[in-house]
Phi, psi and omega in degrees: 000131185277161178285144178281143176265147176280147180266143175269136173290117181295321181293323177288325179293329177281334182273330186238151173216160182261136178281173179295334178277355178097003180271149179277139181240148176224169181274146179285154183269168174064040175234011183282308182210178185058039180273349185286340176275347176281151175282169184296330182289325178289326177289321178296318182291339181268005175285157173079185183263158180237141181286136178292143178295145186297330180295332184266352187299316185297317179299317182287327179291331174293330179283338183231080188290340184253055179276000000 
């Protein structure tokens, strides 16, 4: 009997990625629509990826075992 493989959560693998330093990154919230009412600084600050909080890192790494 062969060893069982762990399944990767597809939703987690699409939402999170690993930086070159090994930290988990996520997309910032509130940038999908209704951005015209925000000032320019708020729009610029929401660009790019954000480092995931350390408290949540263990939970997400359990969802993606083969990082």
